[in-house]
N, C-alpha and C positions, 0 to 999 in steps of 0.2 A: 314691513309690518311695524316699523317704528313710528308710523303715523299716529297710532292710538296713544302711545306714550308721549309723543310730541304734543298732542292735543291736551293731554293731562297736565303736562308741564306748563304749557301756555295758560291753561285754565287756572292753575294754582297761582300764577303770576297775576292774572286778572283779579282773583279773589283777594290776594294779599294787598295789592295796591289800592283796591277799592276800600278795604278796611282802613288802610293808612290814610286815605283821603277823608274818610268819615271821622277818624280821630283828630285829624288836623282841623276839620270843620268844627268839631266839638271844642277844641282848644280856643279857636278864634271867637266862637260864640260866648265862651265863658271868660274871656280875657279881663272882664271888669267885675267878675263875681267875687265879692269879698266874704261871702258866707255860704257854705254848702248846705245841703238839705239837713245833714245831721248836726250842723252848727259847729263843726270842728275847724273853723278858719276858712281861708280863701281856697278857691279852686286850685288844684295842683295840675300842672301840665302833664299830659299823657303822651307816651311814645310807643310805637309799635316795634316789637322785637321779632325779626325774621330768623329763620334757620333753614338751611338746605334740607330738603326732605329726602330721605333715603327709603325706598320701598321696593317691593318686588313688582316688576312689570308683568302682570298676570297674563296678558295675551301672549307676550313673547315667551313666557315660561311654558305655556300650554303648547305652543309650537315647538319649542326646544325639546320638551319631553317627548312629543310625538315623533320628532325627527331623530334626536340623538339620545333619548332616554336620560337626559340630565335632570337633576333635582330642582333646578331653578337658579336664576342669576340675580344678583343685586344690582340695581341701577339707581342713578340719581333721579328723583321724581319731582323736581321743581322746588318750590319754596312753601313753607308753612309759617303761620304766625305762632310763635312760642308764647307770647304774652303781650298784653297791653300794660306797660309799666308806668309808674308815676315818676316824673322827673324830680330828683332829690334836691335840685338847686334851691337857693334861698328865695324867699318871697321879696318883692320890692316894697319899700315903705313910701307912703305918700302922706304928706302933712295935710290933714283935714280934720280939725278938732270938732267940727259940727257933724261929722259922720257918726251914726250910731255904733259902728264897728271900730271906732277909734279907741286906742289904748289911753292910759292916763296921761301920756305925753302928747296926745293929739295925732298920733300916727296910725294910719290904717295899713294893714298888710294887704298888698295887692297880689293877685296871682303871678306865678313865675312864667307867664306866657309872653313871648316876644313876637310881635306881629311880623317883623321882618323875617325872623327865623321860620315862622309858620308858613308865610307866603313862599319862601325859598323851598321848604320841605314839600309844600303843595305842588310847586312847579316840578320838582324832581319826581314826585309820585305820578304826576300827570304825564311826564315824559316816559317814565317806566311803563305806564299803562299804554301809552301810544306805541311803545316798542313792542309790547305784547300784541297789540292789534296788527302791527306790521308783520310780526312773525306768524300770526294766525292767517293773515291774507296770503302770505308767501306759501305757507303750507297748503292752503286751499288751492292755490294756483298750481302747485306741484302735483297735488293729487289729481286735479283736473287734467293736466298735461299727461300724466301717467295713464289715465283712463282713455285719453285720445289715442295713445299708441296702440291700444288693442283694437281700434276700429279698422 
């Protein structure tokens, strides 16, 4: 009966890594944005903060209560996104006195987005997503083999 909770755990991984890839894409798209919509300076890099999710495995609890009259157990339930935080690192300065966003010394504050870091993070998120796909396919195969035993 752990199949249901396994699917939940894998699904939470899919969701978290997809959001991580979305945020990385947003960072790359805005790596040259020197003025945000509200006019408060350049775009600030965003990062996704994950946390292990602890929750009650409802299906297992129902079975446990039916069998052993227990009140429920706590199990690890995958991962969840705590927040999409802004990276507090300093902005880069670029000398361009003709830019309308340049300060009195001719420097423009550029976003704190590093393309190499974003591509590396994107590759890691993509690999984590692929690992979730592999885990899901393995679980699917395991369930299929289990059903074949009953034939």
